[in-house]
N, C-alpha and C positions, 0 to 999 in steps of 0.2 A: 818958888824958891823954898829951900828947906830951911826951917827955923833952927840954927845950930843950937840954941838953949834948950828947945823942946826935944831936938835929937838927941842932945846929951843925956838928958834926964831920962828918956825912954830906953836909951840903950844902956844906962846904968842900972836898968832893972833887968837886963839879960843875964842869964848864967855866966859865970866868967868863962868857960870852955867855949861858949857860942860867941862872946864878945871877942875872945882871942882868936878863934877861927874867922871870924869877920875881919878883922884887922890883917891877917894874913892875906886873904882875898883881895883886900885892896891893894896889897903891894904886888901880888901874882895873880891877876884876873884867872878865874876859872871858867873856860868857854864851854865846858861840858854841862849841857842843860838837860841831860837826862842820863839815866843809868848806863845804857847802851845805845850805841848809835847803831841803828839798823840799815841806814842807806844813805849815801852822799853821792850828789852829782854836781853838775856845774850851776845848778839852779836852787837845789834843796839839801837840807839835812833833816833826816828823820830820826827821831830819838824816841825810846820807851824808858817810862819810869815805873819801876816795881818796888813797892815799900810794904815790907811786912809789918804786922803791927809793932808800933813802938820804933820801928826802923825810920832813919832819916837820910835824906841826900843833903850833903853839904851846901854850903854858899856857892852860887854859881852865877855868873854874868850873863845877862841878856842886852845883846846890842843890834840884833838882826830884828826886823819884822817877823812876827810867828804868831802860831796858834796852837792853842793845846785843846785835847778832849779828854775828859775824864771816862775812862772805858769802865770802870767798876763802880765809881761813886766812893764815898768814905768821908771821913773827918780829918782835916789837917791843920797843922800850925805853920805859919811861916814868920821868920823873922826879916824885915825888909830893910834895905840900906837907909830910908828915911828914920829909922829907929823904931818904927811900930812893930807890934807882934800881932798877927791876924790868925784867928781861929776861923774855920770856915767848913761848911757840910757840903760836898760835892755831890751831884746826882750823876746816873750814868747816862753817857750822852752829852752832857754840859760841855760847851765849847766857849773858849774866848780868844779874842784876837786882841793882839798887841801891836803897837807900831812905834818906832822911835824915830825922832829926828836925828840929823848930824850932831854926835856928841853925846846924845842922850842913851841912857841905859837904865837897867835894874838889877840888883843884887839880891838875893833871897836864898833862903833854904826852904825845905818842906819835910815835915814830920808826919808819919801817920799814926794819927790818935786813936783809930778804931780798932776793932778786935778781928779785922780780916784784910787781905791784902789789898792794897790801893795801887790801881795801875792808870797811868796818863800816857798819851801818845802827844808828841811835841814835833811840829814841822817849822822849821826856819827857812825864810827866804833870804838868799844869798845878794839878791840884787837891791838889798835895802839901802838906807842913806848911810849907814856904817858899813866899813868893811868887816867880813867875817874875822873873828878872832882866830888864830891858828890853832888847831888842836895838837894837845901833847901826843908823841907817838906812842905812849901808853894806853889811849882810848881804846875802849873794847868795841870792836865793828864786828856786825854779824854778816853783813853782806857788803859787797862792793858796790 
């Protein structure tokens, strides 16, 4: 369970534009967990994230079980819905699996703090405890 007092204190330290974007995402959840949707079928969604140095992917919501793999490695910063801010160094090939029970989710952003492009692949599993969030019609698809 999230300690609301600790959450408020942590989020109070976020830059105003980040806090405002987070508030907007809470009202209108963003299901785009990558920069580009590479492939989607009845079982999976495959995404890529490419971030140039200093670039950031905004807040997005994970509700499906998924895994990500760091293709390039790099250093990143995330603001997470529990109020924490995390900086982390990723190594090429590093992979993490995440699972969400019914009604569970994670909201976060990702900023490239390094001096070279940071690339991630993310695969979501549509047969998870939660139903997939519908994608906006504007989502960039590279392949059917």
